[in-house]
MDTraj code that builds the backbone (N, CA, C; nanometers):
import mdtraj as md
import numpy as np

residues = "UNK UNK UNK UNK UNK UNK UNK UNK UNK UNK UNK UNK UNK UNK UNK UNK UNK UNK UNK UNK UNK UNK UNK UNK UNK UNK UNK UNK UNK UNK UNK UNK UNK UNK UNK UNK UNK UNK UNK UNK UNK UNK UNK UNK UNK UNK UNK UNK UNK UNK UNK UNK UNK UNK UNK UNK UNK UNK UNK UNK UNK UNK UNK UNK UNK UNK UNK UNK UNK UNK UNK UNK UNK UNK UNK UNK UNK UNK UNK UNK UNK UNK UNK UNK UNK UNK UNK UNK UNK UNK UNK UNK UNK UNK UNK UNK UNK UNK UNK UNK UNK UNK UNK UNK UNK UNK UNK UNK UNK UNK UNK UNK UNK UNK UNK UNK UNK UNK UNK UNK UNK UNK UNK UNK UNK UNK UNK UNK UNK UNK UNK UNK UNK UNK UNK UNK UNK UNK UNK UNK UNK UNK UNK UNK UNK UNK UNK UNK UNK UNK UNK UNK".split()
xyz = np.array([
    [-3.1387, 6.9160, 8.3163],
    [-3.1464, 6.9618, 8.1797],
    [-3.0120, 6.9420, 8.1090],
    [-2.9011, 6.9814, 8.1739],
    [-2.7686, 6.9659, 8.1128],
    [-2.7387, 6.8192, 8.0923],
    [-2.7738, 6.7354, 8.1915],
    [-2.7484, 6.5927, 8.1784],
    [-2.8251, 6.5368, 8.0581],
    [-2.9498, 6.5795, 8.0420],
    [-3.0314, 6.5331, 7.9295],
    [-2.9691, 6.5774, 7.7974],
    [-2.9180, 6.7007, 7.7902],
    [-2.8535, 6.7480, 7.6681],
    [-2.7263, 6.6695, 7.6399],
    [-2.6484, 6.6413, 7.7434],
    [-2.5249, 6.5651, 7.7253],
    [-2.5571, 6.4251, 7.6736],
    [-2.6606, 6.3640, 7.7303],
    [-2.7000, 6.2309, 7.6846],
    [-2.7429, 6.2370, 7.5389],
    [-2.8196, 6.3372, 7.5019],
    [-2.8627, 6.3528, 7.3632],
    [-2.7455, 6.3740, 7.2692],
    [-2.6501, 6.4575, 7.3111],
    [-2.5317, 6.4797, 7.2285],
    [-2.4489, 6.3526, 7.2178],
    [-2.4411, 6.2773, 7.3245],
    [-2.3678, 6.1506, 7.3227],
    [-2.4318, 6.0520, 7.2265],
    [-2.5621, 6.0454, 7.2255],
    [-2.6314, 5.9555, 7.1327],
    [-2.6114, 6.0008, 6.9894],
    [-2.6125, 6.1310, 6.9662],
    [-2.5884, 6.1821, 6.8310],
    [-2.4483, 6.1439, 6.7842],
    [-2.3519, 6.1571, 6.8722],
    [-2.2152, 6.1197, 6.8358],
    [-2.2054, 5.9713, 6.8052],
    [-2.2743, 5.8885, 6.8813],
    [-2.2716, 5.7446, 6.8580],
    [-2.3327, 5.7080, 6.7230],
    [-2.4282, 5.7854, 6.6751],
    [-2.4930, 5.7555, 6.5477],
    [-2.3974, 5.7720, 6.4306],
    [-2.2855, 5.8388, 6.4515],
    [-2.1917, 5.8664, 6.3436],
    [-2.0718, 5.7726, 6.3426],
    [-2.0682, 5.6762, 6.4317],
    [-1.9533, 5.5860, 6.4384],
    [-1.9945, 5.4461, 6.3969],
    [-1.8971, 5.3666, 6.3541],
    [-1.9280, 5.2289, 6.3193],
    [-1.9898, 5.1555, 6.4383],
    [-2.0784, 5.0643, 6.4087],
    [-2.1482, 4.9882, 6.5109],
    [-2.1005, 4.8442, 6.5030],
    [-2.0702, 4.7851, 6.6156],
    [-2.0349, 4.6441, 6.6175],
    [-2.1643, 4.5632, 6.6320],
    [-2.1816, 4.4670, 6.5463],
    [-2.2975, 4.3797, 6.5521],
    [-2.2492, 4.2374, 6.5341],
    [-2.3188, 4.1444, 6.5902],
    [-2.2894, 4.0025, 6.5711],
    [-2.1567, 3.9596, 6.6320],
    [-2.0977, 4.0415, 6.7148],
    [-1.9732, 4.0039, 6.7798],
    [-1.8573, 4.0922, 6.7404],
    [-1.7475, 4.0751, 6.8102],
    [-1.6291, 4.1574, 6.7865],
    [-1.5630, 4.1315, 6.6526],
    [-1.5978, 4.0222, 6.5884],
    [-1.5335, 3.9898, 6.4615],
    [-1.6080, 4.0461, 6.3406],
    [-1.7059, 4.1337, 6.3647],
    [-1.7828, 4.1931, 6.2562],
    [-1.7787, 4.3447, 6.2680],
    [-1.7441, 4.4120, 6.1584],
    [-1.7419, 4.5581, 6.1509],
    [-1.8625, 4.6015, 6.0701],
    [-1.9445, 4.6911, 6.1251],
    [-2.0618, 4.7390, 6.0520],
    [-2.0759, 4.8898, 6.0648],
    [-2.1424, 4.9471, 5.9659],
    [-2.1823, 5.0868, 5.9678],
    [-2.3297, 5.0887, 5.9306],
    [-2.4086, 5.1662, 6.0038],
    [-2.5511, 5.1799, 5.9750],
    [-2.5726, 5.3142, 5.9060],
    [-2.6503, 5.3113, 5.7991],
    [-2.6774, 5.4313, 5.7213],
    [-2.8268, 5.4398, 5.6918],
    [-2.8704, 5.5558, 5.6488],
    [-3.0105, 5.5731, 5.6121],
    [-3.0282, 5.5924, 5.4615],
    [-2.9243, 5.5643, 5.3847],
    [-2.9427, 5.5707, 5.2403],
    [-3.0270, 5.4503, 5.1980],
    [-3.1008, 5.4601, 5.0882],
    [-3.1852, 5.3480, 5.0450],
    [-3.1022, 5.2213, 5.0197],
    [-3.1625, 5.1064, 5.0452],
    [-3.0927, 4.9791, 5.0320],
    [-3.0273, 4.9635, 4.8944],
    [-3.1027, 4.9903, 4.7876],
    [-3.0487, 4.9723, 4.6516],
    [-2.9252, 5.0593, 4.6308],
    [-2.9263, 5.1808, 4.6843],
    [-2.8099, 5.2683, 4.6724],
    [-2.6918, 5.2143, 4.7523],
    [-2.7202, 5.1581, 4.8707],
    [-2.6141, 5.1010, 4.9541],
    [-2.5508, 4.9804, 4.8841],
    [-2.6348, 4.8932, 4.8276],
    [-2.5827, 4.7754, 4.7574],
    [-2.4998, 4.8183, 4.6365],
    [-2.5494, 4.9135, 4.5606],
    [-2.4734, 4.9647, 4.4459],
    [-2.3443, 5.0303, 4.4942],
    [-2.3517, 5.0988, 4.6074],
    [-2.2338, 5.1619, 4.6649],
    [-2.1268, 5.0618, 4.7028],
    [-2.1673, 4.9464, 4.7555],
    [-2.0706, 4.8408, 4.7888],
    [-2.0024, 4.7931, 4.6611],
    [-2.0828, 4.7625, 4.5604],
    [-2.0272, 4.7160, 4.4332],
    [-1.9282, 4.8184, 4.3767],
    [-1.9681, 4.9442, 4.3726],
    [-1.8829, 5.0485, 4.3152],
    [-1.7580, 5.0715, 4.3995],
    [-1.7708, 5.0645, 4.5314],
    [-1.6539, 5.0852, 4.6181],
    [-1.5504, 4.9756, 4.5961],
    [-1.5971, 4.8529, 4.5753],
    [-1.5057, 4.7413, 4.5471],
    [-1.4360, 4.7640, 4.4129],
    [-1.5150, 4.7926, 4.3109],
    [-1.4609, 4.8125, 4.1760],
    [-1.3676, 4.9339, 4.1712],
    [-1.4055, 5.0413, 4.2387],
    [-1.3238, 5.1628, 4.2368],
    [-1.1900, 5.1456, 4.3091],
    [-1.1771, 5.0424, 4.3903],
    [-1.0482, 5.0120, 4.4536],
    [-0.9635, 4.9220, 4.3634],
    [-1.0177, 4.8886, 4.2463],
    [-0.9425, 4.8091, 4.1503],
    [-0.9666, 4.6594, 4.1608],
    [-1.0693, 4.6192, 4.2330],
    [-1.1006, 4.4773, 4.2486],
    [-1.2198, 4.4404, 4.1608],
    [-1.2352, 4.3127, 4.1373],
    [-1.3469, 4.2607, 4.0590],
    [-1.4399, 4.1837, 4.1529],
    [-1.5685, 4.2143, 4.1479],
    [-1.6660, 4.1382, 4.2265],
    [-1.6759, 3.9999, 4.1645],
    [-1.6409, 3.8981, 4.2420],
    [-1.6467, 3.7609, 4.1930],
    [-1.7881, 3.7043, 4.1985],
    [-1.8606, 3.7420, 4.3036],
    [-1.9959, 3.6887, 4.3194],
    [-2.0797, 3.7904, 4.3946],
    [-2.2017, 3.8070, 4.3497],
    [-2.2997, 3.8946, 4.4140],
    [-2.4160, 3.8051, 4.4540],
    [-2.4306, 3.7816, 4.5842],
    [-2.5339, 3.6906, 4.6335],
    [-2.6541, 3.7642, 4.6881],
    [-2.7695, 3.7040, 4.6694],
    [-2.8965, 3.7629, 4.7117],
    [-2.9543, 3.6802, 4.8260],
    [-2.8932, 3.6936, 4.9432],
    [-2.9296, 3.6142, 5.0607],
    [-3.0733, 3.6398, 5.1047],
    [-3.1154, 3.7651, 5.1010],
    [-3.2523, 3.7982, 5.1412],
    [-3.3554, 3.7274, 5.0556],
    [-3.3333, 3.7246, 4.9243],
    [-3.4260, 3.6559, 4.8335],
    [-3.4324, 3.5071, 4.8636],
    [-3.3163, 3.4455, 4.8894],
    [-3.3127, 3.3025, 4.9209],
    [-3.3907, 3.2737, 5.0489],
    [-3.3726, 3.3565, 5.1509],
    [-3.4427, 3.3338, 5.2775],
    [-3.5940, 3.3491, 5.2618],
    [-3.6367, 3.4467, 5.1814],
    [-3.7797, 3.4647, 5.1556],
    [-3.8348, 3.3453, 5.0772],
    [-3.7611, 3.3016, 4.9765],
    [-3.8050, 3.1925, 4.8893],
    [-3.8168, 3.0606, 4.9656],
    [-3.7291, 3.0377, 5.0621],
    [-3.7257, 2.9092, 5.1320],
    [-3.7961, 2.9105, 5.2677],
    [-3.8522, 3.0237, 5.3078],
    [-3.9145, 3.0351, 5.4402],
    [-4.0195, 2.9266, 5.4632],
    [-4.1059, 2.9076, 5.3679],
    [-4.2105, 2.8056, 5.3817],
    [-4.1544, 2.6649, 5.3905],
    [-4.0463, 2.6398, 5.3179],
    [-3.9844, 2.5074, 5.3165],
    [-3.9249, 2.4687, 5.4514],
    [-3.8816, 2.5673, 5.5284],
    [-3.8186, 2.5385, 5.6580],
    [-3.9107, 2.5733, 5.7753],
    [-4.0346, 2.6088, 5.7459],
    [-4.1320, 2.6387, 5.8501],
    [-4.1084, 2.7718, 5.9200],
    [-4.0433, 2.8646, 5.8526],
    [-4.0149, 2.9952, 5.9131],
    [-4.1332, 3.0883, 5.8965],
    [-4.1602, 3.1649, 6.0000],
    [-4.2691, 3.2620, 5.9920],
    [-4.2199, 3.4048, 6.0141],
    [-4.0985, 3.4209, 6.0641],
    [-4.0441, 3.5529, 6.0917],
    [-3.9680, 3.6059, 5.9704],
    [-4.0022, 3.7272, 5.9284],
    [-3.9277, 3.7928, 5.8212],
    [-3.8037, 3.8559, 5.8832],
    [-3.6874, 3.8190, 5.8353],
    [-3.5623, 3.8690, 5.8915],
    [-3.5178, 3.9992, 5.8269],
    [-3.5154, 4.0003, 5.6951],
    [-3.4615, 4.1144, 5.6219],
    [-3.5634, 4.1666, 5.5225],
    [-3.5678, 4.2975, 5.5100],
    [-3.6425, 4.3556, 5.3998],
    [-3.5655, 4.3231, 5.2720],
    [-3.4306, 4.3283, 5.2829],
    [-3.3424, 4.2879, 5.1732],
    [-3.2046, 4.2596, 5.2305],
    [-3.1310, 4.1703, 5.1669],
    [-2.9952, 4.1360, 5.2125],
    [-2.9156, 4.0792, 5.0959],
    [-2.7954, 4.1319, 5.0775],
    [-2.7083, 4.0878, 4.9691],
    [-2.5644, 4.0839, 5.0199],
    [-2.4790, 4.0142, 4.9460],
    [-2.3369, 4.0162, 4.9783],
    [-2.2561, 4.0133, 4.8496],
    [-2.1328, 4.0606, 4.8616],
    [-2.0413, 4.0704, 4.7488],
    [-1.9094, 4.0055, 4.7890],
    [-1.8555, 3.9191, 4.7030],
    [-1.7251, 3.8600, 4.7309],
    [-1.6248, 3.9085, 4.6273],
    [-1.5002, 3.9220, 4.6723],
    [-1.3919, 3.9616, 4.5832],
    [-1.2606, 3.9191, 4.6468],
    [-1.1564, 3.9240, 4.5694],
    [-1.0237, 3.8942, 4.6203],
    [-0.9263, 3.9907, 4.5543],
    [-0.8057, 3.9938, 4.6045],
    [-0.7006, 4.0785, 4.5482],
    [-0.5760, 3.9938, 4.5328],
    [-0.5277, 3.9809, 4.4116],
    [-0.4075, 3.9008, 4.3887],
    [-0.2898, 3.9552, 4.4684],
    [-0.2746, 4.0859, 4.4712],
    [-0.1607, 4.1475, 4.5395],
    [-0.1741, 4.1328, 4.6913],
    [-0.2852, 4.1775, 4.7469],
    [-0.3034, 4.1746, 4.8921],
    [-0.3108, 4.0303, 4.9419],
    [-0.3862, 3.9469, 4.8737],
    [-0.3998, 3.8076, 4.9180],
    [-0.2657, 3.7362, 4.9177],
    [-0.1860, 3.7593, 4.8161],
    [-0.0532, 3.6965, 4.8107],
    [0.0315, 3.7412, 4.9291],
    [0.0304, 3.8700, 4.9579],
    [0.1076, 3.9220, 5.0710],
    [0.0623, 3.8577, 5.2020],
    [-0.0691, 3.8518, 5.2211],
    [-0.1251, 3.7939, 5.3441],
    [-0.0903, 3.6455, 5.3532],
    [-0.1033, 3.5730, 5.2429],
    [-0.0789, 3.4287, 5.2441],
    [0.0690, 3.3937, 5.2482],
    [0.1551, 3.4826, 5.1967],
    [0.2984, 3.4588, 5.2116],
    [0.3394, 3.4686, 5.3583],
    [0.2732, 3.5559, 5.4328],
    [0.3022, 3.5695, 5.5759],
    [0.2496, 3.4497, 5.6538],
    [0.1352, 3.3962, 5.6107],
    [0.0760, 3.2781, 5.6768],
    [-0.0075, 3.2048, 5.5735],
    [0.0449, 3.0951, 5.5240],
    [-0.0201, 3.0211, 5.4154],
    [-0.1625, 2.9762, 5.4505],
    [-0.1891, 2.9600, 5.5798],
    [-0.3232, 2.9206, 5.6241],
    [-0.4272, 3.0293, 5.6093],
    [-0.3827, 3.1517, 5.5788],
    [-0.4769, 3.2620, 5.5624],
    [-0.5601, 3.2503, 5.4346],
    [-0.5403, 3.1419, 5.3612],
    [-0.6307, 3.1139, 5.2495],
    [-0.7751, 3.1048, 5.3003],
    [-0.7892, 3.0740, 5.4279],
    [-0.9219, 3.0612, 5.4895],
    [-1.0029, 3.1903, 5.4821],
    [-0.9367, 3.3044, 5.4665],
    [-1.0068, 3.4331, 5.4685],
    [-1.0392, 3.4874, 5.3300],
    [-1.0030, 3.4153, 5.2266],
    [-1.0271, 3.4607, 5.0909],
    [-1.1351, 3.3725, 5.0276],
    [-1.2337, 3.4224, 4.9615],
    [-1.2503, 3.5610, 4.9214],
    [-1.3000, 3.6473, 5.0379],
    [-1.2884, 3.7774, 5.0199],
    [-1.3370, 3.8736, 5.1175],
    [-1.4845, 3.8998, 5.0867],
    [-1.5617, 3.9229, 5.1928],
    [-1.7063, 3.9387, 5.1774],
    [-1.7509, 4.0691, 5.2432],
    [-1.8296, 4.1467, 5.1698],
    [-1.8952, 4.2651, 5.2249],
    [-2.0453, 4.2418, 5.2103],
    [-2.1183, 4.2642, 5.3180],
    [-2.2632, 4.2420, 5.3157],
    [-2.3377, 4.3734, 5.3362],
    [-2.4623, 4.3736, 5.2940],
    [-2.5509, 4.4887, 5.3133],
    [-2.6908, 4.4338, 5.3374],
    [-2.7578, 4.4880, 5.4398],
    [-2.8945, 4.4429, 5.4652],
    [-2.9784, 4.5533, 5.5271],
    [-3.1092, 4.5376, 5.5066],
    [-3.2077, 4.6222, 5.5733],
    [-3.2931, 4.5289, 5.6572],
    [-3.2854, 4.5463, 5.7864],
    [-3.3580, 4.4639, 5.8831],
    [-3.5082, 4.4876, 5.8651],
    [-3.5856, 4.3809, 5.8589],
    [-3.7302, 4.3945, 5.8428],
    [-3.7917, 4.4680, 5.9613],
    [-3.7312, 4.4564, 6.0793],
    [-3.7846, 4.5196, 6.2002],
    [-3.7532, 4.6688, 6.2081],
    [-3.6529, 4.7144, 6.1349],
    [-3.6162, 4.8568, 6.1383],
    [-3.5952, 4.9095, 5.9968],
    [-3.7033, 4.9174, 5.9189],
    [-3.6895, 4.9672, 5.7823],
    [-3.6331, 5.1093, 5.7813],
    [-3.5545, 5.1362, 5.6780],
    [-3.4929, 5.2668, 5.6661],
    [-3.3517, 5.2718, 5.7218],
    [-3.3140, 5.1721, 5.7981],
    [-3.1780, 5.1611, 5.8517],
    [-3.1085, 5.0481, 5.7773],
    [-3.0037, 5.0814, 5.7040],
    [-2.9307, 4.9838, 5.6233],
    [-2.7948, 4.9602, 5.6874],
    [-2.7600, 4.8342, 5.7056],
    [-2.6328, 4.7966, 5.7660],
    [-2.5402, 4.7435, 5.6584],
    [-2.4172, 4.7942, 5.6585],
    [-2.3137, 4.7492, 5.5656],
    [-2.1971, 4.7026, 5.6514],
    [-2.1389, 4.5882, 5.6172],
    [-2.0296, 4.5416, 5.7005],
    [-1.9490, 4.4283, 5.6414],
    [-1.8576, 4.3769, 5.7243],
    [-1.7724, 4.2642, 5.6868],
    [-1.7221, 4.1967, 5.8132],
    [-1.6751, 4.0731, 5.7982],
    [-1.6073, 4.0038, 5.9083],
    [-1.4641, 4.0546, 5.9148],
    [-1.4179, 4.0853, 6.0359],
    [-1.2776, 4.1239, 6.0547],
    [-1.1902, 4.0006, 6.0495],
    [-1.0780, 4.0118, 5.9832],
    [-0.9781, 3.9067, 5.9922],
    [-0.9097, 3.9213, 6.1278],
    [-0.8665, 3.8101, 6.1882],
    [-0.8015, 3.8186, 6.3191],
    [-0.6721, 3.9002, 6.3119],
    [-0.6328, 3.9549, 6.4256],
    [-0.5081, 4.0305, 6.4368],
    [-0.3901, 3.9411, 6.4012],
    [-0.2873, 4.0036, 6.3489],
    [-0.1630, 3.9314, 6.3247],
    [-0.1250, 3.9254, 6.1789],
    [0.0022, 3.9034, 6.1563],
    [0.0533, 3.8907, 6.0203],
    [0.0235, 4.0144, 5.9385],
    [-0.0152, 3.9916, 5.8159],
    [-0.0443, 4.1004, 5.7220],
    [-0.1946, 4.1262, 5.7097],
    [-0.2739, 4.0660, 5.7981],
    [-0.4209, 4.0732, 5.7861],
    [-0.4779, 4.2125, 5.8054],
    [-0.4069, 4.2979, 5.8795],
    [-0.4581, 4.4320, 5.9068],
    [-0.4881, 4.5109, 5.7810],
    [-0.4070, 4.4914, 5.6775],
    [-0.4317, 4.5656, 5.5533],
    [-0.5625, 4.5223, 5.4879],
    [-0.6013, 4.3961, 5.5049],
    [-0.7293, 4.3508, 5.4500],
    [-0.8427, 4.4186, 5.5254],
    [-0.8340, 4.4209, 5.6592],
    [-0.9374, 4.4889, 5.7373],
    [-0.9468, 4.6363, 5.7003],
    [-0.8327, 4.7009, 5.6770],
    [-0.8338, 4.8420, 5.6368],
    [-0.9068, 4.8611, 5.5042],
    [-0.8799, 4.7738, 5.4084],
    [-0.9464, 4.7814, 5.2776],
    [-1.0968, 4.7594, 5.2935],
    [-1.1342, 4.6569, 5.3690],
    [-1.2758, 4.6275, 5.3887],
    [-1.3459, 4.7416, 5.4623],
    [-1.2820, 4.7969, 5.5649],
    [-1.3403, 4.9107, 5.6372],
    [-1.3643, 5.0278, 5.5434],
    [-1.2665, 5.0553, 5.4581],
    [-1.2787, 5.1669, 5.3647],
    [-1.3933, 5.1437, 5.2656],
    [-1.4077, 5.0231, 5.2164],
    [-1.5177, 4.9905, 5.1243],
    [-1.6516, 5.0118, 5.1937],
    [-1.6645, 4.9628, 5.3163],
    [-1.7900, 4.9763, 5.3916],
    [-1.8225, 5.1237, 5.4155],
    [-1.7251, 5.1999, 5.4613],
    [-1.7489, 5.3427, 5.4904],
    [-1.7829, 5.4192, 5.3637],
    [-1.7141, 5.3912, 5.2545],
    [-1.7414, 5.4576, 5.1274],
    [-1.8840, 5.4285, 5.0813],
    [-1.9244, 5.3031, 5.0886],
    [-2.0596, 5.2654, 5.0463],
    [-2.1653, 5.3309, 5.1362],
    [-2.1371, 5.3401, 5.2653],
    [-2.2349, 5.3993, 5.3594],
    [-2.2537, 5.5478, 5.3368],
    [-2.1530, 5.6139, 5.2813],
    [-2.1628, 5.7574, 5.2524],
    [-2.2478, 5.7838, 5.1298],
    [-2.2650, 5.6827, 5.0453],
    [-2.3424, 5.6990, 4.9217],
    [-2.2584, 5.7612, 4.8126],
    [-2.3007, 5.7415, 4.6911],
    [-2.2266, 5.7929, 4.5762],
    [-2.2978, 5.9100, 4.5157],
])
top = md.Topology()
chain = top.add_chain()
for i, resn in enumerate(residues, 1):
    res = top.add_residue(resn, chain, resSeq=i)
    for name in ("N", "CA", "C"):
        top.add_atom(name, md.element.get_by_symbol(name[0]), res)
traj = md.Trajectory(xyz[None], top)
């Protein structure tokens, strides 16, 4: 009985921490807020940090629209979107440390609801590799993801 309770408490604790998906280079948080609220939360979290969303992409719509064209029969996402932005100040700092870090700009935050698990919305971003000034970008992206997952 105690072991079962400990396992249950352990699973509850795991539900409150960020989840790694798609590999070590991706940071994600799973939430149960509605998809539209999560997507709006990403947009607002970016803007509230003083950044401008450069592009808002509707990946889920594109995949649904083109499924027949590529012979796909599996529905991947109930919905999926991404937001790109950059920061003149942070990007300059990162690129002054390593000019090749232009490869990581713009920054992308994604949000999706898996068709197989409706009601669970994933928000995340790709981590920039360790080194140089990149850690501050990961910190900013992590904060945006966590803020959006909490809802507004």
